[in-house]
Structures are given as structure tokens and as C-alpha cells.
C-alpha positions as CSV (number, residue, x, y, z in Angstrom):
1,M,-13.3,21.1,0.6
2,P,-11.9,18.1,-1.3
3,K,-11.4,15.0,0.7
4,R,-7.9,14.1,1.7
5,I,-6.0,10.8,1.1
6,L,-2.7,9.8,2.8
7,F,-0.3,7.7,0.6
8,V,2.1,5.7,2.8
9,F,5.4,4.6,1.4
10,T,8.1,2.4,2.8
11,S,11.4,3.8,4.0
12,V,13.4,0.6,3.4
13,N,15.7,0.2,0.4
14,Q,17.2,-3.2,1.0
15,T,15.7,-6.7,1.3
16,L,16.8,-9.4,3.8
17,T,19.2,-10.7,1.1
18,G,20.7,-7.3,0.4
19,G,18.8,-6.7,-2.8
20,N,17.4,-3.3,-3.8
21,T,13.9,-2.5,-2.8
22,G,11.7,0.4,-1.9
23,W,8.2,1.5,-3.1
24,Y,7.1,0.2,-6.5
25,L,6.6,3.0,-9.1
26,P,3.4,2.0,-10.9
27,E,1.7,1.2,-7.6
28,A,2.0,4.8,-6.6
29,A,1.7,6.5,-10.0
30,H,-1.4,4.7,-11.3
31,P,-3.6,5.4,-8.2
32,Y,-2.2,8.9,-7.8
33,Y,-3.2,10.0,-11.3
34,V,-6.7,8.5,-10.8
35,L,-7.2,10.4,-7.5
36,A,-5.1,13.6,-7.8
37,P,-7.7,15.5,-9.9
38,K,-10.4,15.2,-7.2
39,Y,-8.6,14.8,-3.9
40,E,-5.9,16.4,-1.7
41,I,-3.1,13.8,-1.4
42,D,-0.2,13.8,1.1
43,F,2.7,11.5,1.2
44,A,4.2,9.9,4.4
45,A,6.8,7.3,5.3
46,P,8.3,6.1,8.6
47,N,11.4,8.2,8.0
48,G,9.6,11.1,6.3
49,P,11.1,12.8,3.2
50,N,12.4,11.0,0.0
51,P,11.2,7.4,0.5
52,P,13.3,5.2,-1.8
53,V,11.8,4.0,-5.1
54,D,12.5,0.4,-6.1
55,E,15.0,0.7,-9.0
56,S,13.7,-2.4,-10.7
57,S,10.3,-0.8,-11.0
58,V,11.8,2.3,-12.7
59,Q,13.5,0.0,-15.2
60,N,10.4,-2.2,-15.8
61,F,7.8,0.5,-16.0
62,K,9.3,3.1,-18.3
63,D,5.9,4.6,-19.1
64,D,5.6,5.7,-15.5
65,V,8.9,7.5,-14.9
66,G,7.2,10.8,-15.5
67,F,5.7,10.4,-12.0
68,L,9.2,10.9,-10.6
69,S,9.8,14.2,-12.5
70,D,6.2,15.6,-12.0
71,P,6.9,18.8,-10.1
72,T,4.0,18.3,-7.7
73,V,5.0,14.7,-7.0
74,K,8.6,15.6,-6.5
75,Q,7.6,18.2,-3.9
76,K,5.3,15.7,-2.1
77,L,8.2,13.1,-2.0
78,E,10.7,15.7,-0.8
79,T,8.3,16.9,2.0
80,A,6.8,13.5,2.9
81,K,5.6,13.5,6.5
82,R,7.0,11.2,9.1
83,L,4.4,8.7,10.1
84,A,4.7,9.8,13.7
85,D,3.5,13.3,12.7
86,V,0.4,12.2,10.8
87,D,-3.0,13.2,12.2
88,V,-5.5,10.6,11.2
89,A,-8.4,13.0,11.7
90,A,-7.1,15.1,8.8
91,Y,-7.7,12.4,6.3
92,D,-10.6,10.4,4.8
93,A,-8.6,7.5,3.5
94,V,-5.2,5.8,3.7
95,F,-3.5,4.0,0.8
96,Y,-0.4,1.8,1.2
97,V,1.9,1.7,-1.8
98,G,3.5,-1.6,-2.6
99,G,7.0,-2.8,-3.2
100,H,8.7,-5.4,-1.0
101,G,9.6,-2.6,1.5
102,P,6.3,-2.4,3.5
103,V,6.7,-6.0,4.6
104,L,10.2,-5.1,6.0
105,D,9.3,-1.9,7.9
106,L,5.7,-1.0,8.0
107,A,4.4,-4.5,9.0
108,S,6.2,-4.3,12.3
109,D,6.4,-0.5,12.9
110,P,4.4,0.3,16.1
111,V,3.7,3.8,14.7
112,N,2.2,2.4,11.5
113,I,0.3,-0.3,13.3
114,K,-1.4,2.3,15.5
115,L,-2.0,4.6,12.5
116,A,-3.6,1.9,10.3
117,S,-5.7,0.7,13.2
118,E,-6.9,4.2,13.9
119,F,-7.9,4.7,10.2
120,F,-9.9,1.5,10.2
121,R,-11.5,2.0,13.6
122,A,-12.6,5.5,12.5
123,G,-14.5,3.9,9.6
124,K,-12.1,5.4,7.0
125,V,-11.1,3.8,3.7
126,T,-8.1,1.6,4.5
127,S,-6.5,0.5,1.2
128,A,-3.3,-1.1,-0.1
129,V,-1.9,-2.8,-3.2
130,C,0.5,-5.7,-3.8
131,H,2.8,-5.9,-0.8
132,G,1.0,-2.9,0.7
133,P,-1.4,-5.1,2.6
134,G,1.6,-6.4,4.5
135,A,1.6,-3.0,6.2
136,L,-1.9,-3.9,7.6
137,V,-1.2,-7.4,9.1
138,S,-0.9,-6.1,12.7
139,A,-3.8,-3.5,12.4
140,T,-6.8,-4.3,14.5
141,D,-10.4,-3.2,14.8
142,A,-12.0,-1.7,17.9
143,Q,-12.2,-5.2,19.5
144,G,-8.5,-5.8,19.0
145,V,-9.1,-8.3,16.2
146,S,-7.2,-8.3,12.9
147,I,-8.8,-6.2,10.3
148,F,-8.5,-9.1,7.9
149,K,-10.4,-11.6,10.1
150,G,-13.6,-12.7,8.3
151,R,-13.0,-10.2,5.5
152,R,-12.2,-10.7,1.8
153,A,-8.8,-9.4,0.7
154,T,-6.0,-9.9,-1.7
155,S,-2.3,-9.1,-2.0
156,F,0.8,-10.2,-4.0
157,S,0.2,-14.0,-4.1
158,N,2.6,-16.7,-3.0
159,V,2.8,-18.0,-6.6
160,E,3.8,-14.5,-7.8
161,E,6.4,-14.2,-5.0
162,E,7.9,-17.6,-6.1
163,Q,7.9,-16.6,-9.8
164,A,9.6,-13.3,-8.9
165,Q,12.2,-15.3,-6.9
166,K,11.8,-13.1,-3.9
167,V,10.6,-15.5,-1.2
168,K,13.9,-15.3,0.8
169,D,14.0,-11.4,0.5
170,I,11.1,-10.9,3.0
171,P,10.2,-12.1,6.5
172,F,6.8,-13.5,5.5
173,L,4.5,-14.1,2.5
174,V,1.6,-11.7,2.5
175,E,-1.0,-14.1,1.2
176,S,-0.1,-16.7,3.8
177,R,-0.2,-14.1,6.6
178,I,-3.6,-12.8,5.6
179,A,-4.9,-16.4,5.6
180,E,-3.4,-17.1,9.0
181,L,-5.2,-14.0,10.3
182,G,-8.5,-15.4,9.2
183,G,-8.8,-13.4,6.0
184,Q,-10.7,-14.8,3.0
185,F,-7.9,-14.5,0.5
186,E,-8.8,-14.1,-3.2
187,K,-6.7,-13.7,-6.3
188,A,-6.8,-13.5,-10.1
189,P,-7.3,-16.7,-12.0
190,E,-3.8,-16.3,-13.4
191,P,-0.6,-14.8,-11.8
192,W,0.0,-11.1,-12.6
193,G,-3.6,-10.5,-13.6
194,A,-5.4,-7.4,-12.3
195,Y,-7.6,-8.1,-9.2
196,V,-9.1,-5.8,-6.7
197,V,-11.2,-6.7,-3.6
198,V,-13.5,-4.4,-1.8
199,D,-14.9,-5.5,1.5
200,G,-16.5,-2.5,3.2
201,I,-13.8,0.1,3.9
202,L,-11.0,-2.5,3.3
203,I,-9.8,-2.2,-0.3
204,T,-6.9,-4.3,-1.6
205,G,-5.2,-5.0,-4.9
206,Q,-3.1,-8.0,-5.9
207,N,-0.2,-6.7,-7.9
208,P,1.1,-3.8,-10.1
209,A,-1.6,-4.5,-12.7
210,S,-4.2,-3.9,-10.0
211,A,-3.0,-0.5,-8.8
212,K,-5.2,1.6,-11.1
213,G,-8.2,-0.4,-10.1
214,V,-7.5,0.2,-6.4
215,G,-7.4,3.9,-7.1
216,E,-10.7,3.7,-8.9
217,A,-12.2,1.7,-5.9
218,I,-10.9,4.4,-3.5
219,D,-12.6,7.1,-5.6
220,K,-15.8,5.1,-5.7
221,A,-15.8,4.6,-1.9
222,L,-15.1,8.3,-1.2
223,S,-17.7,9.4,-3.7
224,A,-20.5,7.3,-2.3
């Protein structure tokens, strides 16, 4: 039986300033195509089917639009599970797709907080890219302590957020929050560079360029 991975998407399509958001195309497509040949992959989101894609990511990553028309992917998006219906025991890993959306819904969603905590406490690979780590900021280990405390991690950096002019679109900066929680934040030497951090079962990637690397790190962890 192949191992199973849950991809979690945001259900939000608007930022705090009213701008368009959603899940970020390459941050789903790149890890998906690394992992799909070897693993069973299910999609889930707080509201279930058809989580909204960030339109800017479709415009900026033309090479990845085939993901949206891939018949298997289309079916997975159309039949995405509601987070409340997910059984953690059925999966070996969870992966949070980025885009600004996760900071707006998943970060504070009680169902997601419980889900992410259960994955981590069960010793299962808990992974995310870009703003995806924002979905993990309230997740805790068996002692009730943040899963970031004392662990190495990365996410979309504050500098990248400023350069993208999106600071006012979200309720908190993911880099700052990870540091506040006691995480050892790391990032690429230059903004927008690929950077992946693996600390035990916690796997995080900095930005869109890091998404494929996160997929490869998940594969390595599940193949060990």
C-alpha cells in the first residue's frame, strides 16, 4: 500500500484589504508532481470542494497552469474533503500549500489547529511552504507547547512580504510569529531564493521557489 499524504488548501479568496488571494499555484503543483507518482494524495480545505486559487499565481506561473487542467487534479479539487471530515490516522503526512490565504483562515481555525497538532503528536511528517507555516502557528506538541519552539523552520520572510507589498493584507507576519513562538527562523541569503528546512518531522519551505524542494524533503522523510 502506498503511503498517503494530505494536501491542505485555504478556503479564503480575499485579503484584509480586499485583494484577491487563495492558494498559490506552484506551491501545490511543484510538490504534487514530485510526490504523486509514489504516494496517494488527497486534498482538503476548511470549506471542502474547490478551494480558490490565487489569480496572481496563475498569471505569474504560466508554466504551471497545466496543474489546473490535469484531470486527476481537477477531480481532487472538486472533491476536496472538509477539514472536519479528515481522519488523521488515514495519512502518513500533511502538507500545507501556501498563498496568503492560510494566514487568514487556517491559522486561527480550531479544526485545523486540532488537525495539525494531531499529525505532529502522532509523529507524522508535518510540512508547509511559504505562508503555509502560518497554518501551524497554533499547533502544539503533546506537552501543549508550540511545534516551532526550539525547532528550526522557515517561511515567507518579512523582507519578501515587504517587497510584495502585502504586509497590510494579512493579520501577522509568519517569520515574526515563528520567532515569537521560540522557533529558530532561517532563510535564504537573498529574498526569493529556494530554502528548505528539515527539523525531524517538521519540514518547511520559504517561498514559491522552495516548493519543489519541500516535496523532495517529504519524499525523503517518507522513504526513510
